[in-house]
N, C-alpha and C positions, 0 to 999 in steps of 0.2 A: 420396468421401474423408471420413474422420472429422474432426469439428471439432477444431481444435488447442487451443482453450480454450472451456470451456462454463460457463454459469451456470444454476443451478437454485435455486429458492426452496423451502425447507422451513419453512413457517409464517413466523416472524419472522427465521429464519436463512437467509441466502443463501450459496451455495457456488460459488465460482469455482475451476475445476480446470484446471490445465495438463495437456494430454494429448499428450505426445510421449515416452512412457516408454522407447522404444527409444534415445533420446538423453538419457535422464535429464532430460527436460523442458528441455534447453538451448534458449535463446532465439535465434530468427532473426527477420527482418523479418515473415514471415507470422505468427509466434507473437505478436510485439508488437502487430501489427494486431488479431489476434483477442482478445488480452488487453484492449486498449483498448475494443473493442466490448462484451466481457463486463462490464467495469466500468461502461460506460454503462447497460447493462441492469440491473445491480445497483443503481445509484443511482436509476434510474427505478422500481424496484419499491417502491411505497409501503408495502407490508406488511413489508418487510425492514428490520430494525433493527440487525442485526450481519452482517458479511460475513466468511466464512472463505475464505482462499486456500490451495489444496491442490495437490499434485503427484501425478499418477498413477504408480503403480509404485513402485520402490524408492528413488527420489530425489525430493526436493522440487524443486530446480532446480540444474543444474550450471553455470549462468551463461550467458554469451553463447557461442553456437556459433562456434568459431574458424573453421570452414569458411565461415560466413556473412559474415565481415568481412575475412579475411586477404588477399583479392585486391582489396579496395577501394582506390581512390586515397585520398590524404590528405584531399582535399576531401570525398569521399563518406563516408569514415570519420567525419569530424567531424560532417557534417550528417545523413546518412542513418542512421548508427549511433548515435553518441554523443548528439546532440541529440534525435533521435527517441526513443531509449530514455529520456532524461530526461523527455520529455513524457508518456510512458506511465507511468513510475514516479511522476511528480508527480500524475498523475491518480489513482493508487492512494492516494498519501499524503493527497490532498485529498478523498477520498470522504466524503460526509456522514456515513455510518455508521461506527461503530467497526469496526476490522478486526483479524483474528487470522490470522497465518501459521501453518499447520499443517506442521511440519517432520518429516515421516514418513521422511525420509532426508536426505542431505547438502544443505547450502546453501552453495555456494562461489562466490566471485566475484560475478557479476551475480545469482546466486541469493540470496546473503546481502544484497546491495543491495535486492533485491526484498522480502525479508523485513523489512528495515529500514524500508521504506516503509509497513509495516503498524503498527498501534498496539501490538499484542502479538504474542508468539511463543511457541508451545508446541512443544517438540522432543522427539522420542523418544531414548531413551538411546543408540542407536547412531549418531545423526546427528553429522556433523562439520561445522564451520563455519570459514570462513576466506576470505582474500583472496589467492589465489595468483598474481595477475596478473603481478607483477614477475618471477616465475620464467620467464616467456616473453617478457620485455622490453616489457610493456605496463603501464599503470597502471589502477587502478579508474576506470571512466568513467561509471558511472551513480549517482554520489553516494556512492561508498564512502569518499571522503575528505571529504565534506561532511555529508550527512544522518547517515551512520553515526557520524561523530565527535560530532555533536550528541546522538545517541541512545545511543551506547555508551561514549563517552569517547575522548579522543585516544590514551591509552596502549594501550587494547585494540586500537584500529585499527592503531597503530604495530606492535604485536606480530604482527598478521596480515599487514599490507601490506608492512612493511619487514623484519620478522624471519622471516616465512614460517611462523609458528605456525598450526597448525590445531587448533581447540579441540573437545574432546568436549562433549556436551550439558551434562554436570554442571559442567564448567569454565566453559562459556558462561553457565550460570545464576549461578554465583558472581560473574562479571564484569558481570552485568546485560545481557548480549547477548540471552538468552532469559528469559522470565518464568516458565515452568513446564517441568518435564521429566516425560515420561510413559514408561511401559514400551513396548517395541516393539509396534506394532500398536494402541496406545491413544491416540495423539495426537489423532486426529479426535474420538473420544468425549470426551476431556478438553476439547477446544476447544468442542465443541457444548454441554457442560454449562456451561462458562464463558459462552458466548455467550447461553444461555438466561437466565442470571442478569442479564447486562447488558441483555437485551431487556426485562426486567421494569421497568427504570428509566424515568423519563419520557423519551420519545424526543426531544422538542424540547430539553429541558434537556441531555440527553446530547450531542446534536449541537452545541448552543451551547458546552458545556464543551469539547468537542473542538476547536472553532474557537479558543476563547480560549487553550487550551494551545498550539495551533499558532502563535498570534501570539507568545506568550512564548518559544517554542522557536526562532522565526525561520523556521518552515515557511511561514507565511502572514503577510501584512501588509495591503496595501491592499485586496485582494479580501475578506479576512475582516472587516476593519473596516466596509466598506461593506455586506457581507452582513448582519452583526449589526445595524447601524443601520437598514438597509432593512427587515429583519424586524420590528423594533420599530415602525417608522413604518407598516407595512402593517396593524397592528392598531388604529390610531388613527381617531377620528372625523374628524379633520382631513383625512386622506387621502380618505376617502369624500366629505367636503364638497367638496374640491378637484376630484376626478374628476367629481362630479355637476355642479358649476359649469362645468367645461370642456365637458361634453357639452351643457349647456343655454345655453352662452355667456353666463353671468351671473357676477357677482362672488361668490366663495366667502365663506361665513360661517364663518371659523375660530373654534374655541373653546378651543384648546390642550388638547385631550382626545382 
């Protein structure tokens, strides 16, 4: 059986691809597990400085597969579907590298929530974006009313989630939902060119800047603060002196340097 989500590195650019084109890359539990694994691989790839998230076939991601959750009990829906989906999407949002969603087709419901978890979005002109969940009596459950509001603004999300509007790529660009629009078939090339420019920047500074922006946005708090402080401490002579003293069972000679 083919992998549902794959990761491959092309120099400094990593590409994570959803591979369920017969379902327009709709997400189910096996897809979420495979995505989580691919994101772990991407973060562990030391040479990768930017990660692209793509969908195979005509759609980026049609959201959550209704057949995957419709028969779940309320308890299972809450824990196995909504909370697990949040965990995977948070993993994407907190990836150390900058991320670009490549919207070569529609991004609806959970698919738009997935794109919102990336730092940037490049959409092809034919792509449609929206939150249609309330049309079938459910609500956005993977941060469509939380992260998407922070990143796109409450009014744009209201128009999609409450008003049922589905935006074309050019309208989404004007609203700040996507960052760039490319011609049909050109989104991946556009994203790669953009990623190559990002990859030329200082990698540690870029990762630190991403963390600091996430703190300001409310995406990260305690973990980011401790990561930034610990990264600074790891470069000091005092840390080396403390570790050496611990190993030799002697009193450390700290120098505040």
